[in-house]
C-alpha positions, -999 to +999 in steps of 0.1 A: -084+261+170-087+252+134-072+223+119-051+223+087-074+225+058-074+233+016-101+247-006-106+246-045-118+276-062-150+261-062-155+260-030-174+287-015-172+265+024-156+238+039-163+225+071-132+200+085-138+179+115-161+200+137-175+192+166-201+216+189-214+210+223-236+228+245-221+220+278-215+187+281-239+174+254-215+171+220-244+180+196-221+176+161-190+148+160-166+154+133-188+169+107-173+176+076-189+189+044-184+212+013-206+237+001-197+248-038-201+280-056-235+288-071-248+255-056-279+247-032-265+219-008-289+206+020-284+187+055-313+163+059-320+145+096-340+141+119-351+168+146-323+169+172-298+154+147-277+186+151-286+203+116-289+237+135-263+236+157-237+231+122-254+263+108-248+282+141-214+272+144-207+283+107-223+315+112-201+323+148-232+319+166-217+289+186-179+281+188-168+250+179-147+224+203-123+216+176-119+217+141-123+244+115-147+266+090-134+282+060-153+303+039-140+314+004-105+300+010-098+318+047-100+304+083-137+322+101-135+292+129-151+309+159-151+349+143-174+374+156-211+371+133-210+405+128-176+399+108-186+365+088-218+389+077-198+411+062-175+390+045-208+380+027-223+350+046-257+353+062-279+332+086-317+333+082-327+308+114-352+287+124-383+305+137-378+335+116-367+360+141-377+394+130-378+429+143-414+426+156-415+462+161-404+476+134-420+478+102-412+455+068-392+484+055-371+486+085-366+450+088-352+450+051-329+479+051-319+466+092-305+434+068-284+458+048-267+476+073-234+468+062-238+481+031-226+516+018-241+517-017-274+535-013-283+526-051-274+490-048-296+487-017-325+505-032-320+482-063-322+447-034-351+460-019-370+469-052-359+430-061-371+414-023-401+433-031-402+412-069-402+382-052-421+387-024-452+411-036-472+407-003-440+426+016-444+463-004-481+458+002-474+455+042-438+474+045-454+501+061-468+478+089-451+460+124-434+429+116-449+412+143-479+412+127-474+398+096-482+358+096-462+331+097-459+327+063-448+366+055-427+367+084-406+339+068-405+359+037-393+386+054-364+372+071-352+350+035-356+386+020-337+407+048-310+384+045-309+393+007-308+424+016-270+424+028-262+409-009-246+373+006-227+351-012-240+324+010-270+320+031-281+297+052-313+287+053-326+267+086-358+250+084-379+277+059-407+255+058-410+251+097-453+258+110-461+261+071-490+248+048-476+229+020-489+255-007-468+282+008-441+258+018-438+253-024-441+287-028-407+297-006-392+266-018-395+278-056-385+315-048-353+299-029-347+284-063-352+317-083-328+332-060-301+308-064-305+305-100-309+344-109-288+357-086-262+330-082-265+331-045-251+293-029-276+281-004-267+257+028-302+249+034-310+228+066-347+211+064-369+180+078-390+179+049-364+159+027-385+157-002-387+191-008-351+193+003-341+168-023-358+184-050-342+217-050-310+208-035-279+199-059-262+179-031-272+165+001-257+152+035-276+131+060-266+138+094-276+114+123-269+118+158-242+140+151-224+126+124-224+126+088-234+090+076-240+094+038-234+121+013-241+124-026-257+144-052-294+146-044-306+128-078-288+099-060-298+102-027-334+100-038-332+069-051-310+049-023-332+029-002-326+042+029-333+075+022-370+068+006-378+051+033-366+064+063-366+101+050-396+102+026-415+075+038-419+049+007-418+018+026-412-008+005-437-036+012-428-077+021-436-106+005-461-109+034-478-072+031-455-064+063-439-028+064-405-031+072-404-006+096-377-027+119-355-024+093-319-016+104-304+017+084-278+002+058-253+028+070-252+019+107 
């Protein structure tokens, strides 16, 4: 199933030539990427480009047709998702997917079900309440009664309760107001900086993603077409025009909406 690959000491996650499909439809094609310890990496792309499929393949929700996934130097290709969680890799899926009939506190404790260190579990519970005080206020309330933004906070916090080394974060801004999106991303950066948690972020809000991440990949039609440090990507003409909406104006004042992307 897996290709031979090597990792360096600072590479926490390595995908090598990964292909995944839904029946006859190939969603990602030969994707190779690396996420280094302690960084925030992001995958940018339009809706349907295959971004979520990458995360599902990493976390074991979807088995790849070919290629390999290595985490902490070990091959986890097509492993059971529960095994991958125990290894320290947690997936926060698109759409939040909290347990609606369980309380906020019960949801959080479910996130730490693999842990045996009760003292550490309690410390992390207090820590996520520090990040998201509204969850403490609502800890006895059913999660299904929370607002969309509060459910996103809960989903991220539940992931942290597993004390992961790597968090896969899928579209955290989906359906949220700009103000709430900024608040969520500020906390994501704090989690990365204060806890040292590595994050692989999938996000359609390219401007926000490029401003918080260290390294970025651009995905089109299931393939990686560009990668670089985010401060470099932000200055590339194609990224500015096609992902950040900063279209140049030609000599006749016409927007270059028909311009082809240079990576094609």
